[in-house]
KEMARVEX-483325 format. One line per 8 residues: for each residue x, y, z of N, C-alpha, C. Coordinates in steps of 0.001 Angstrom, whole numbers, plus 500000, padded with zeros to 6 digits. Example, Ala and Ser with C-alpha at 12.3 -4.5 7.8 and 13.67 -1.06 7.14 Angstrom:
2
513190,494310,507800,512300,495500,507800,513200,496700,507800; 512850,497750,507080,513670,498940,507140,512900,500030,507870
***
This chain:
241
340330,919284,106011,339192,919289,106343,338039,918960,106353; 337118,918141,107496,335501,917250,106413,335441,918253,106795; 334650,917697,106019,332935,918536,105314,331661,917904,106619; 332341,918525,107301,330974,917967,108008,329594,919414,107679; 328636,919121,107531,327264,919857,107353,327874,921014,108808; 327105,922231,108489,326397,922676,110027,325431,923322,110926; 325351,922443,111489,323991,922233,112592,322813,923776,111997; 321758,923456,112209,321000,924855,111538,319792,924190,112487
319087,926094,113336,318350,925822,113864,317866,925755,113605; 316363,925338,114486,314924,925587,114127,314240,927150,113185; 315584,927687,114097,314670,929246,112993,315193,929406,112092; 317042,929368,112084,317689,929570,110766,316624,928808,109848; 316557,926868,110116,316168,926365,109222,315555,927031,108016; 314056,928018,107717,313532,928264,107004,312308,927205,107338; 311529,926700,107920,310762,925641,108099,309503,926274,108200; 309595,927839,108875,308663,927921,109032,308183,929826,108539
308584,929408,107004,308382,930269,106243,307574,929797,105946; 305988,930541,106033,304843,930108,105575,304118,929069,106616; 304641,929136,107389,303727,927578,108205,302608,927759,108298; 302144,927060,108600,300306,926691,109650,300577,925976,110710; 300774,926463,111870,300495,925730,113177,299178,925168,113385; 299150,924079,113826,297830,923058,113289,297482,922766,115554; 298305,923491,116020,298557,923105,117214,299103,923919,118551; 298057,925658,118831,298476,926444,119832,297521,926396,120780
297450,927252,122093,297193,927767,123451,297438,929314,123596; 296223,929804,122074,296887,931101,122747,295824,932252,122858; 294498,931728,122864,293546,931626,122462,293421,932372,124171; 293239,933334,124604,293106,933729,126301,293105,933294,127153; 292968,933055,128448,291912,933144,129244,291055,931387,129533; 291370,931082,129042,290173,929978,128561,290980,928424,128982; 292694,928100,129241,292902,926920,129984,294158,926506,130127; 295592,926050,130006,296184,926021,131044,297560,926973,130121
296923,927442,129396,297868,928724,127997,297817,929910,128644; 297913,930403,127240,297504,931584,127527,296821,932727,128105; 297163,933821,129453,296189,934285,129784,295441,935181,128990; 296402,936078,128628,295807,937386,128791,296226,938050,127479; 294928,938830,126593,295036,938680,125640,296009,939529,125285; 297054,940726,126155,298168,941602,125314,298928,940017,125295; 298646,939244,125801,300491,938521,125748,300106,937286,124679; 298684,937039,124264,298313,936382,122994,298503,937049,121889
298427,938351,121755,298708,939043,120728,300040,939732,120351; 301042,939257,121417,302557,939432,121801,303199,937950,121221; 302245,937043,121267,302960,935036,120636,302297,935348,119079; 301301,936191,119089,301083,936652,117287,301532,937004,116500; 302695,938676,117040,303391,939468,116184,304634,938571,116532; 304903,937651,117611,306753,936559,117361,305531,936096,115731; 305335,935180,116488,304736,934198,115361,304778,935022,113449; 304340,935908,113368,304444,937074,112710,305441,937156,111696
306932,937170,112975,308065,938015,112522,309250,936637,111935; 307941,935648,112447,308411,934393,112175,308687,933406,110555; 307462,933898,110436,307422,933806,109353,305679,933149,108800; 305218,932248,110439,303847,931643,110003,302951,932523,109580; 302324,931202,107982,300926,931875,107329,299325,932196,108442; 299736,930885,109074,298522,930240,110075,298272,929943,111260; 297525,930578,112122,297590,929396,113312,296217,928740,113294; 296280,927834,114091,294999,927188,114108,295862,927290,115244
294580,928058,116757,293954,927757,117851,293045,926787,118162; 293710,926084,119072,293175,924895,119929,293557,924443,121399; 292229,925572,122050,292078,925272,123642,291655,923982,123980; 292120,923327,125021,292071,922185,125750,290230,922039,125779; 289317,921108,125087,287898,920827,125552,288402,919931,126443; 287804,919444,127588,288237,918393,128233,287509,918430,129900; 287610,917253,130547,286762,916724,132238,287409,918293,132932; 288657,918582,132824,289488,919818,133842,288919,921300,133076
288702,921564,131650,288281,922318,131198,287240,921979,129794; 286178,922173,130830,284853,922100,129546,284674,922695,128968; 285238,923492,127831,284698,924268,127614,283417,924222,126442; 282527,925469,127011,281831,925101,125687,282368,926320,124484; 281092,925484,123277,281684,925718,122249,281811,927408,122022; 280093,927799,122726,279514,929093,122345,280509,930492,123418; 281046,929545,124051,282292,930686,124743,283737,931027,124855; 283409,929616,123681,285117,929243,122859,285513,930828,122044
283645,930317,120743,282878,930937,119598,283273,933097,120256; 283305,933465,121220,283057,934950,121408,284664,934930,122281; 285035,934114,123210,286297,934382,122948,287878,935412,122427; 287165,933786,120799,287558,933792,119352,287680,935583,118619; 286936,935850,119041,285715,936837,118014,286470,938283,119137; 286953,938917,120260,287306,939317,121184,289486,939413,120352; 289792,937833,120197,290956,938316,119690,291346,938546,118051; 290503,937873,117414,290943,938087,116171,290423,940191,116411
289762,940960,116371,289369,941788,116598,290481,942432,116863; 291400,942330,117834,292410,942909,118332,293072,942943,117529; 293734,941449,116777,294561,941264,116030,294957,941304,114802; 295669,943213,114326,295816,943141,112921,296882,942853,111883; 297453,941591,112720,298532,941206,111810,297634,940756,110791; 299488,940250,110077,298976,939607,108924,298340,938344,108403; 299216,937709,109839,298552,936064,109930,297552,935731,110587; 297135,934694,109500,295724,934172,109651,295826,933637,111446
294882,934373,111215,294220,932461,112917,292741,932817,112475; 292921,930718,113128,291410,930012,113447,291942,929532,114549; 289783,929178,114403,289330,928479,115844,289021,927159,116019; 289822,926516,116419,289557,925256,116398,289686,924082,117728; 289813,923496,118596,289525,922467,119425,291096,921431,120044; 291081,921463,121206,292232,919351,121359,291246,919455,122333; 291052,917589,121469,289617,917292,122312,289998,915975,123412; 290250,915936,124179,290448,915138,124871,289795,913707,124924
290125,912420,124530,289578,911325,124783,288908,910848,126240; 288235,911475,126641,287571,911350,127607,286027,911305,127865; 285560,911196,129108,283848,910544,129450,283070,912540,128332; 283479,913474,128109,283462,914787,127370,283261,914185,126228; 284703,913839,125806,284432,913846,124478,283110,913082,123468; 282367,911845,124932,281607,910579,124198,280288,911522,124387; 280531,912654,125865,278995,913450,125893,279055,913969,124654; 280442,915033,124189,280385,916226,122820,279880,915190,121727
280018,913824,121486,280194,913202,120354,279193,912567,120092; 278102,912494,120958,276468,912405,120680,275655,913698,120373; 276529,914401,121002,275810,916451,119637,276272,916031,119236; 277510,916131,118716,278032,916896,117343,278727,918278,117613; 279251,918557,118966,279459,919210,119685,280762,920542,120089; 281924,919656,118215,282482,919543,118772,283117,921756,117393; 284695,921834,117379,285219,922715,117019,286535,921869,116610; 285606,921833,114750,286838,920818,113612,288053,921725,113366
289291,921411,113331,290326,921308,112465,290005,921420,111243; 290619,922696,110157,290605,922207,109401,289970,922805,107994; 289863,924004,106974,288497,924541,106005,287783,923707,106088; 287768,922514,105612,286677,921604,105637,285408,921521,106720; 286060,921545,107810,285756,921334,108605,285646,919815,109288; 286033,918409,108740,285534,917325,108688,287140,916745,109670; 287306,917549,110057,288526,916706,110994,288470,916638,112434; 288663,915965,113303,288941,916758,114728,290541,916381,115099
291122,916796,115927,292401,917251,117151,291847,916840,118132; 292983,915540,118389,292356,914090,119371,293818,914094,120340; 293770,914458,122220,294919,913401,122542,294558,912694,123240; 295196,912609,124430,294824,910767,125429,296039,911761,126792; 295927,910835,127500,297346,911028,128790,298445,910743,128058; 299168,910980,128256,300602,911267,128599,301137,909986,128533; 300293,909036,129457,300866,908174,130307,300095,906677,130135; 298858,906335,130400,297912,905741,130446,296701,906112,128695
297091,904870,127749,295512,904825,126951,294203,905245,127690; 293493,906010,126982,292174,906291,127850,291276,904167,127220; 290626,904771,128851,289229,903226,128214,288689,903831,127140; 287984,902145,126306,287498,902198,124771,287780,902831,124419; 289423,903509,124029,289426,904126,122621,289735,904377,121705; 289421,903182,121015,289624,902379,119907,287664,902795,119150; 287053,902280,120072,286028,902802,120436,285178,903975,119577; 285703,904683,120632,286040,906618,120530,286011,906748,119189
287463,906452,118689,287310,906539,116884,286725,905895,116859; 286486,905315,116482,285247,903928,115579,283737,905429,115375; 283276,905538,116149,282149,906376,116404,282668,907592,115826; 283164,908457,116513,283530,909650,115333,284341,909617,114023; 284921,908455,114059,284941,907627,111827,283325,907923,111474; 282952,907074,111762,281044,906943,111342,280185,907770,111425; 279944,908622,112663,279679,910183,112783,280254,911327,110860; 281884,910859,110827,282098,911624,109458,283215,912487,109458
283930,912003,110975,284941,913368,111433,286028,912009,110673; 287163,912645,110765,288723,912582,110274,289623,912918,111911; 290190,911987,112385,291210,911658,113705,292623,912624,112971; 292609,913561,113990,294400,913659,113750,294950,913602,115941; 295470,912895,115342,295961,912160,116480,297353,914201,117242; 296688,914654,118398,298520,915655,118494,299141,915369,118819; 300447,915417,118867,301994,915534,119416,301928,913931,119356; 302316,912745,118995,302233,911782,119385,303465,910821,119932
304366,910970,119526,305784,911134,120496,305849,911528,121454; 304155,912260,122498,305017,912316,123392,303655,911257,124260; 303747,910646,123894,302504,909236,124311,304262,907610,125238; 304102,908102,126151,304730,907574,126553,304298,905919,126408; 302895,905897,126783,302755,903978,126338,302074,903627,125229; 302560,904576,124123,302745,903799,123117,303955,903802,122301; 304065,902474,121283,305387,902240,119895,305138,902306,118768; 305670,901616,118731,305869,901410,117329,303937,900505,116769
303899,899256,117183,303041,898782,117143,301210,899582,117363; 301621,900693,117975,300886,901471,118452,300508,902504,117443; 300380,903588,116753,301776,903977,115556,301080,903369,114322; 301620,901725,114513,301098,901753,112547,299687,901798,112789; 298834,901191,113609,297843,900896,114153,296717,901826,113601; 297342,902730,113948,296827,903842,114228,296517,904752,112567; 297058,904159,112400,297835,905410,110499,296596,904545,109840; 296752,902526,109959,296632,902038,109532,294236,902295,109259
295011,903217,110792,292752,903356,110863,293086,904722,109795; 294247,905107,109972,293591,906714,109438,293235,907531,109811; 294495,907602,111306,294807,908964,111666,295804,909575,111477; 295434,911138,111942,297051,911898,110845,297654,912132,111825; 298629,911892,111674,299643,912497,113600,300299,914219,113215; 300572,914739,114219,300750,916391,114454,301859,916298,115319; 303048,916411,114548,304339,916697,115290,304785,917905,116386; 304713,918391,118056,304765,919836,117919,306603,919520,117866
306531,920479,117131,307983,921320,116422,309318,921034,117041; 309400,921730,118404,309621,921685,119388,310491,920362,120546; 309624,919026,120479,309756,918094,120120,311460,917337,119635; 311384,917718,118049,313062,917176,117196,314173,918185,117909; 313769,919002,119012,315200,919564,119908,315357,919309,120924; 314459,918816,122151,314695,917279,122910,313837,919070,123973; 312693,919287,123782,311941,920787,124664,311298,919313,125239; 310524,918039,125273,309839,917319,126345,310441,915959,125937
312260,916316,126888,312658,915034,126508,312861,914306,125920; 313944,913251,126150,314481,912587,125516,314392,911507,124399; 312640,911368,125385,312407,910039,125014,311104,910662,123198; 310737,911128,124051,309652,912267,122952,310366,913076,121594; 311769,913070,121719,312488,913564,120930,312904,912673,119940; 313449,910812,120603,313546,910063,119722,312288,909162,118950; 310971,909783,119691,310354,909562,119042,309731,910580,118235; 309995,911746,117768,310024,912378,117304,310983,911676,115507
312089,911945,116481,312960,911178,115110,312828,910136,114156; 311851,908731,115399,311637,907563,114313,310168,907917,113659; 309333,909200,113926,308008,908733,113439,308986,909961,112071; 309195,911180,111856,309948,911382,110319,310217,910849,109662; 311234,909878,110758,312143,908707,109344,311026,908247,108546; 309721,908332,109444,309726,906509,109399,307949,907217,108162; 307897,908094,107629,307135,909535,107313,305410,909482,107978; 305729,909121,108770,304108,909281,109687,304066,911081,109761
304317,911517,110009,303965,912905,110225,303791,913737,109363; 301820,914372,109500,301327,914614,108522,300916,915913,108467; 301393,916815,110087,301648,918273,110307,302002,918155,111190; 302223,919457,111830,303271,920532,113101,302309,920943,113751; 302711,921892,114772,302250,922403,115363,303152,923053,116501; 302833,924474,117648,303515,924600,118645,303661,924090,120099; 302129,923735,119349,301777,923331,121228,301573,924487,122270; 301958,925468,121619,302998,927052,123250,301690,926656,123829
302199,927568,124744,301555,927610,126504,302064,928763,126728; 303555,928389,126452,303895,929533,126901,304720,931042,125604; 305000,931839,125483,306168,932377,124662,307610,932137,124640; 307864,932134,125827,309102,931935,126101,310161,930799,125565; 308720,929749,126190,309624,928557,125528,310205,927814,124693; 308999,928790,123108,308862,928219,121847,310334,929127,121575; 310418,931161,121927,311464,931082,121793,313353,930648,122792; 312566,929649,123264,313851,929194,123880,314504,928015,122895
312909,927291,122212,313602,926077,121627,313443,926363,119836; 313663,927481,120008,313427,927451,118244,315274,928178,117979; 315557,928764,118640,316769,928327,118663,318539,927338,119222; 317733,926198,118504,318394,924845,119031,318441,924125,118200; 319183,922898,118129,319536,922380,116862,319384,921243,117005; 318590,920804,115751,317915,918787,116529,319730,918402,115734; 319445,916748,116231,320193,916130,116232,321046,916104,114799; 320500,916284,113745,320686,916045,112359,319897,916714,111208
320042,917231,110545,319937,918355,109633,319150,917742,108579; 319367,916506,108169,318136,915807,107705,316732,915658,108194; 316586,915451,109686,315422,916283,109969,314533,917583,109668; 315124,918744,109711,314913,919882,109273,314332,919454,107382; 315138,918677,106935,314604,918413,106027,313234,917669,105411; 313267,916888,106563,311938,916265,106415,310372,916991,107601; 311021,918329,107994,310034,919141,108677,309623,920046,107981; 309978,920468,106674,310206,920803,105546,309357,921249,105045
309283,919079,104420,308035,919078,103580,307534,918821,104344; 307551,918349,105698,305775,918034,106030,305091,919283,105557; 306228,920595,106133,305786,921936,107083,305048,922154,105318; 304679,922378,104267,304722,922234,102467,303241,921497,102477; 302977,920531,102726,302249,919746,102354,300911,919943,102792; 299779,919834,101627,298356,919684,102630,297585,918371,103381; 297892,918673,104321,297561,917032,105133,296076,916795,104835; 295360,917550,104687,293509,917084,104142,293002,917106,103740
294375,916338,102312,293822,915752,100405,293765,913973,101154
***
C-alpha cells in the first residue's frame, strides 16, 4: 500500500482553532452581505462552534454602498448588544479604491482595521485596476495608514509582477480561506496556491456574504495538505507586527 496522506477538509484541518477572521460581511443590512440581525447571530454562533476567536466585521464602503461611519457604528452597537457568545466582534470596513475613497481620504473618515487602528482594508474591481491606484495608496501611506489588500487572489488583472510590486511597497495581503478549495473558481484557487507558496499571504478571512457558502466550502479539501499547514502558520502569526 502506498503511503498517501488522507486529504483533510478545511474544517478538519484545525486551521479555525483560535482563528481571527479579518474580512466578513456580517454586519446586517448595510451592504450585499447578511441582511437580518438574526442571520448575523447565526453566522457568529457557527463561527464560535468552529473555533473562531475574533471576527472583524468589514462592510463595504464604496460608491455603490456609501456607508457613513456613524451609521455603521450605530448598527454595530445593535449587533454587539445582541451577541452573547465568546467570539469577539470588532468593526472596520472594506474600502473600494474609487472616488469615494479619495473623498474619505481627505477627511480621514475611515474605520481602520487592527487593534492599533493604523491599517485600512482595501479592494479594487476584480477585472480592472482603478485609475491612479498607486497614487491613492501612496496618499494613504503618507497620512499614516498601512494598507491591506483584500482577497488578492481574486483579481483577474493582477499577475506576479503586480503582486511583487505591491509587497515591495509594504501592502499586506488578506486571502479568502475558501479560495484554496475553489469557491471562487480555478483561477482564484491557483493564485491562492501560488501566493501561499510564495509566502505572500499575511492574514485570512471568510468574506462571508451567506452562511451556506461557508458551510459548504469548509467541508472541501485543498489539492495539497501542505497548503493547509501554510494556512495554519498564517493564522497563527500577528500580521500587524
